[in-house]
Structure formats: structure tokens, C-alpha cells
C-alpha positions as CSV (number, residue, x, y, z in Angstrom):
1,M,-33.7,-35.6,-248.2
2,P,-36.4,-33.6,-249.7
3,P,-36.3,-32.9,-253.2
4,S,-34.1,-30.4,-254.9
5,P,-34.8,-26.7,-254.1
6,P,-34.9,-24.1,-257.2
7,P,-32.0,-22.7,-258.4
8,H,-29.1,-21.6,-255.8
9,S,-28.8,-17.9,-255.4
10,N,-26.1,-16.3,-253.2
11,N,-29.3,-13.8,-251.8
12,F,-29.8,-16.5,-249.6
13,L,-28.9,-20.1,-247.9
14,V,-30.7,-23.2,-247.8
15,A,-29.9,-26.1,-245.1
16,F,-31.7,-29.4,-244.0
17,P,-30.5,-29.0,-240.3
18,I,-33.2,-31.4,-238.9
19,P,-34.9,-33.8,-240.7
20,H,-38.6,-32.2,-242.3
21,V,-36.9,-28.9,-241.5
22,L,-35.5,-26.0,-243.8
23,L,-33.5,-23.9,-242.8
24,L,-33.5,-20.6,-244.8
25,T,-30.8,-17.9,-244.1
26,L,-30.9,-14.3,-246.0
27,N,-27.7,-13.9,-247.0
28,R,-26.9,-10.2,-247.6
29,P,-25.1,-9.1,-244.5
30,E,-23.2,-6.2,-246.8
31,A,-26.5,-4.7,-247.1
32,L,-27.8,-5.6,-243.2
33,N,-29.7,-8.5,-245.5
34,S,-32.1,-5.9,-246.8
35,V,-34.3,-7.2,-249.7
36,T,-34.2,-6.4,-253.9
37,P,-37.0,-6.9,-256.2
38,Q,-34.7,-9.6,-257.7
39,Q,-33.8,-11.4,-254.6
40,Q,-38.0,-11.5,-253.7
41,Q,-38.4,-13.9,-256.6
42,E,-35.6,-16.0,-255.7
43,L,-37.2,-16.4,-252.3
44,R,-40.8,-16.6,-253.8
45,L,-39.8,-20.0,-256.1
46,V,-38.1,-21.5,-253.1
47,L,-40.8,-20.9,-250.4
48,D,-43.0,-21.9,-252.9
49,W,-41.0,-25.3,-253.1
50,F,-41.0,-25.4,-249.2
51,D,-45.1,-25.1,-249.2
52,V,-45.4,-27.9,-252.1
53,T,-42.7,-30.7,-250.3
54,D,-44.3,-32.8,-248.4
55,E,-41.3,-34.0,-246.8
56,L,-40.7,-30.3,-245.5
57,W,-42.5,-29.6,-242.3
58,V,-41.2,-26.8,-240.6
59,L,-39.8,-23.7,-242.2
60,V,-36.8,-21.4,-239.6
61,I,-35.6,-17.7,-241.0
62,T,-32.7,-15.7,-239.7
63,G,-30.4,-13.7,-240.8
64,A,-27.0,-13.8,-242.0
65,E,-24.3,-12.7,-239.2
66,R,-25.9,-10.2,-236.6
67,M,-28.8,-9.4,-238.4
68,F,-32.1,-10.4,-239.1
69,C,-33.6,-8.6,-241.8
70,T,-34.1,-4.1,-242.2
71,G,-36.5,-4.2,-244.6
72,V,-36.6,-3.1,-248.7
73,D,-33.1,-2.0,-249.7
74,L,-33.8,1.6,-249.8
75,K,-30.5,2.6,-251.5
76,D,-31.5,0.2,-254.2
77,W,-35.2,1.6,-254.3
78,N,-33.6,5.3,-254.4
79,Q,-31.6,4.4,-257.3
80,R,-34.2,2.8,-259.4
81,A,-36.4,5.3,-258.6
82,S,-34.1,7.9,-259.7
83,A,-33.4,6.2,-263.1
84,N,-37.2,6.6,-263.5
85,T,-38.2,3.1,-263.4
86,R,-41.0,2.0,-262.5
87,T,-41.3,1.8,-258.4
88,D,-44.7,1.0,-256.9
89,Q,-46.2,-1.1,-254.5
90,T,-46.0,-4.0,-257.6
91,D,-42.2,-3.4,-257.9
92,I,-41.7,-4.1,-254.4
93,V,-43.5,-6.7,-253.4
94,A,-43.0,-8.9,-256.5
95,N,-45.7,-11.7,-255.6
96,T,-49.2,-11.9,-253.5
97,N,-47.2,-12.9,-250.9
98,G,-45.8,-9.9,-250.0
99,F,-42.8,-9.1,-248.2
100,A,-39.7,-11.3,-249.0
101,S,-42.9,-13.5,-250.3
102,L,-43.7,-14.6,-247.2
103,S,-44.7,-11.3,-245.0
104,R,-48.5,-12.5,-246.9
105,R,-47.8,-16.0,-247.5
106,D,-50.9,-18.0,-246.5
107,S,-48.9,-21.4,-245.6
108,A,-50.5,-24.3,-243.4
109,K,-46.6,-24.9,-242.4
110,P,-45.2,-23.5,-239.5
111,I,-43.1,-20.7,-240.3
112,I,-40.3,-19.9,-237.1
113,A,-38.5,-16.9,-237.2
114,A,-35.0,-16.7,-235.7
115,V,-34.2,-13.1,-234.9
116,N,-30.4,-13.1,-234.5
117,G,-30.5,-9.2,-234.9
118,G,-32.4,-6.3,-235.7
119,A,-35.4,-6.9,-237.6
120,F,-37.0,-3.6,-239.5
121,G,-39.7,-2.3,-242.3
122,G,-40.1,-5.5,-243.8
123,G,-38.0,-7.5,-241.6
124,M,-41.0,-6.6,-239.0
125,E,-43.7,-7.6,-241.4
126,L,-41.7,-10.7,-241.9
127,L,-41.6,-12.0,-238.6
128,L,-45.0,-10.6,-237.4
129,N,-46.2,-13.6,-240.3
130,C,-44.4,-16.6,-238.5
131,D,-45.8,-18.7,-235.7
132,L,-43.3,-18.5,-233.6
133,V,-40.4,-16.1,-232.4
134,V,-37.1,-16.4,-231.0
135,A,-35.4,-13.2,-230.6
136,A,-31.9,-11.9,-229.4
137,D,-32.2,-10.3,-225.9
138,D,-29.8,-7.4,-228.2
139,A,-32.2,-7.3,-230.9
140,K,-34.2,-3.9,-232.2
141,F,-37.4,-4.0,-233.4
142,A,-39.0,-1.0,-235.7
143,L,-41.7,-0.5,-238.3
144,P,-40.0,2.9,-239.3
145,E,-42.0,3.7,-242.7
146,V,-44.1,6.6,-241.7
147,R,-40.3,7.8,-241.7
148,R,-39.4,6.7,-245.1
149,G,-42.9,8.4,-246.6
150,V,-44.5,4.3,-247.1
151,S,-46.4,2.5,-245.1
152,A,-46.2,-1.1,-243.6
153,L,-49.0,-2.3,-245.6
154,Q,-47.5,-6.1,-246.4
155,G,-49.2,-7.6,-243.3
156,G,-48.3,-5.8,-240.5
157,I,-50.4,-3.5,-239.5
158,P,-53.5,-5.8,-239.0
159,R,-51.0,-8.5,-237.7
160,L,-49.6,-6.0,-234.8
161,T,-52.8,-4.6,-234.0
162,Q,-54.3,-8.3,-233.1
163,I,-51.3,-8.8,-231.1
164,A,-50.6,-5.7,-229.6
165,G,-54.0,-3.7,-229.4
166,H,-54.8,-0.4,-231.2
167,Q,-52.7,1.7,-229.0
168,R,-49.6,-0.5,-228.3
169,A,-49.3,-1.1,-231.9
170,S,-50.2,2.6,-232.8
171,E,-46.9,3.6,-231.0
172,M,-44.8,1.2,-232.8
173,L,-46.7,2.4,-236.5
174,L,-47.0,6.0,-236.0
175,L,-44.3,7.3,-234.1
176,G,-41.9,5.2,-236.3
177,R,-39.8,4.9,-233.1
178,T,-37.0,1.7,-232.4
179,F,-37.5,-1.0,-229.2
180,S,-35.3,-3.2,-227.7
181,A,-36.1,-6.6,-227.2
182,K,-37.0,-6.2,-223.7
183,E,-39.6,-3.3,-224.7
184,A,-40.5,-5.8,-227.5
185,Y,-41.2,-8.7,-225.5
186,A,-43.0,-6.8,-222.6
187,K,-45.3,-4.2,-224.6
188,F,-45.9,-6.2,-228.0
189,G,-46.3,-9.5,-227.6
190,F,-45.3,-10.5,-230.9
191,I,-41.6,-12.9,-229.3
192,N,-42.1,-16.2,-227.7
193,F,-38.6,-16.6,-226.4
194,L,-36.2,-14.0,-225.5
195,V,-32.9,-15.7,-225.3
196,P,-28.9,-14.5,-225.5
197,Q,-27.9,-13.7,-229.3
198,S,-26.0,-17.0,-229.3
199,S,-29.1,-19.2,-228.4
200,V,-31.5,-17.8,-230.8
201,L,-30.5,-20.3,-233.9
202,S,-30.4,-23.0,-231.4
203,T,-33.6,-22.5,-229.8
204,A,-35.4,-21.9,-232.9
205,L,-34.2,-25.2,-234.1
206,D,-34.9,-27.0,-230.9
207,L,-38.8,-25.9,-231.5
208,A,-38.5,-27.3,-234.7
209,K,-37.3,-30.4,-233.6
210,E,-40.0,-30.4,-230.9
211,I,-42.7,-29.9,-233.9
212,V,-41.7,-32.4,-236.1
213,T,-40.5,-35.3,-233.8
214,K,-43.6,-35.1,-231.5
215,C,-46.4,-33.7,-232.9
216,S,-48.5,-35.1,-236.6
217,P,-47.7,-33.0,-238.8
218,D,-51.2,-33.5,-240.4
219,A,-52.5,-32.2,-237.4
220,V,-50.2,-29.3,-237.0
221,Q,-51.2,-28.0,-240.8
222,A,-54.9,-27.8,-239.7
223,T,-54.5,-26.8,-236.5
224,K,-52.5,-23.4,-238.0
225,R,-54.7,-23.8,-241.1
226,A,-57.5,-23.4,-238.1
227,L,-55.6,-20.6,-236.6
228,L,-55.5,-18.6,-239.9
229,L,-59.4,-19.0,-240.3
230,A,-60.0,-17.9,-236.4
231,E,-57.6,-14.6,-237.6
232,D,-59.3,-13.9,-240.5
233,H,-56.7,-11.6,-240.9
234,Q,-56.7,-11.6,-245.2
235,A,-59.6,-9.2,-245.8
236,S,-57.9,-6.5,-243.2
237,I,-54.6,-7.0,-245.0
238,A,-56.1,-7.0,-248.8
239,G,-57.9,-3.5,-247.8
240,G,-55.2,-1.5,-246.0
241,A,-52.8,-2.7,-249.1
242,S,-56.2,-1.2,-251.1
243,S,-57.0,2.0,-249.7
244,R,-56.8,4.9,-250.7
245,E,-54.2,5.9,-248.7
246,S,-52.1,3.5,-249.8
247,D,-52.6,4.1,-253.8
248,G,-51.3,7.7,-253.0
249,L,-48.0,6.1,-251.2
250,F,-47.3,4.3,-254.7
251,G,-49.1,6.7,-257.3
252,T,-48.0,8.7,-260.0
253,E,-44.7,10.9,-259.5
254,G,-47.1,13.7,-258.5
255,D,-48.3,11.8,-255.5
256,A,-45.4,9.9,-254.3
257,L,-43.4,12.9,-253.6
258,N,-43.0,12.3,-249.8
259,M,-42.0,8.4,-250.8
260,Q,-39.2,9.9,-253.1
261,E,-38.2,12.1,-250.3
262,G,-37.8,9.4,-247.4
263,L,-35.9,7.1,-249.5
264,L,-33.9,10.3,-250.8
265,S,-33.1,11.8,-247.4
266,F,-32.1,7.8,-246.3
267,V,-29.4,7.8,-248.5
268,E,-28.3,11.2,-248.0
269,K,-28.2,10.4,-243.9
270,R,-30.4,13.7,-243.6
271,A,-33.8,14.7,-241.9
272,P,-37.0,14.2,-244.6
273,V,-38.6,17.3,-245.3
274,W,-42.2,16.1,-245.4
275,K,-45.1,18.2,-248.1
276,N,-48.6,18.1,-247.5
277,P,-50.2,14.7,-248.9
278,R,-52.7,15.0,-251.5
279,S,-56.4,15.0,-250.4
280,K,-57.9,11.2,-251.7
281,L,-61.8,13.3,-251.5
């Protein structure tokens, strides 16, 4: 048994179903497992602990009930924006590891996503940073940020482009459409295994067990590090998050009008009314 994890949080569940395997379950089903800044800070603590705990070799992440993760809690974000609290990229990301402290995490340990339901926005960016993805055959996937006045800048854009190619990635990123699991599996290539919903977690845990029982943890971590170096995606991620275009999304009140409109229209359940973006020249 590994050392004790950080303090308990009701926002996620920690379990050790197999020796050397950490199972992390996002646990806000009443909010469709969306993530708040407070939860991101809590996740940072447990994921930092996972990275430095030698006894833990593999992470499996899933969501409570029949939802994986719907990204940022937009209702919470809109409330903070309406209250004139600081609402920018630093607030949403909470740390350099990106959304949920995982979408940009540079870990040499394998991460397996058990996608038992929908994965939207930040939830998609999170799973795109996983090494293996097991998905329910009735799950839904989307990067709808452009329909909310924001952008998928927490690692999703370069990773999806690398996996699917420019035109396929553009279909998901520029249209913001929702795709079925079968479409996502056939078209975009980020799903390894498509299984019935009831088999998602057991399949993910079987993969984790295969890694920890049949493969050297040193060799696995060295191999994953080599994979990350081969992809060389960090520069692309950093460049997208610091571009002039992204600055306008999270800038001053005048610059962030479309972000505010995207959040408000979501809360009010209506179509957004977009404004012309300001010139960045």
C-alpha cells in the first residue's frame, strides 16, 4: 500500500483496485463531473502525489455514474465573472499542468482514461493527454469551446491535430460539434477500445493490470518519456496558450465579451449572440 494520499475531497474518489494502480474518479455527478478551480487545486495535490509515489505505476481516471467529464463548470465560471472576480486563464487552469491538473501534465507514468459517458471541452482535453482511452460505445465527445467564446488551449488542439490530422481536427475544433463514440473511434483515432458501458472500467483496469504485471515499470516510464519527446508537443501547447488570439479570450472586460456571452448563453439556455473580435494587429 502506498503512502497516504493528500487530504480527502468529496470532489473525487481515490482507490487502489490493483497493486501499483491508482483509480481516480471525478465525483460531481450532480454537475456532470464538471470541474471548479477549487477542485483543480485538489486534483493537483493528488496527482503530484501520484507522480512522486514510487509504489504507484499507473493511473486510471474515470467519472462517477454515467459521465466522464464535461469540462469547466460554466455555471460556476459565469457566477464568478458576474461577481467581477478574476476570471482568466490562470483562474481556470489553476496550475501549469492544465485543466484538472492533467491536460498538460508531463508525467512519465501511464495514464488510462475510462470514458464511461460524455467527454466535453476540458474533459476531452484531459483524455487527449491520456496514453490509452477506453470508451463506452454510447459515449459522446465534443470540443465546443468556440460555441462558448473560448478555445481549447489546455493541450487539446495540438494533440488532436497530431492524432487526427489538420482537417479532421478542424471538424471538431472549428465547428464545435458533438460526435458519437463510433464516429470518434472511426474518424478521429483517439479511442483505443470501444466497449459496452458496463465494461469500460473493467477493461481499463485489465489494461492497467497488464502493464503492472507484465511490463517493467522502469522500461514503461522510459518508453513513455521517449514517446513524449518524439511528439514534441509542449512548444505547440505553450505557443497556443500565449498567442495574441488567446490573450483576447481572457483579457480585460472589453476583450472578453464573447467569453462572457458564451457563458451567459449557456446558463440561460439560449443561442449566443457573438460580437466582432478586436483586431490583434
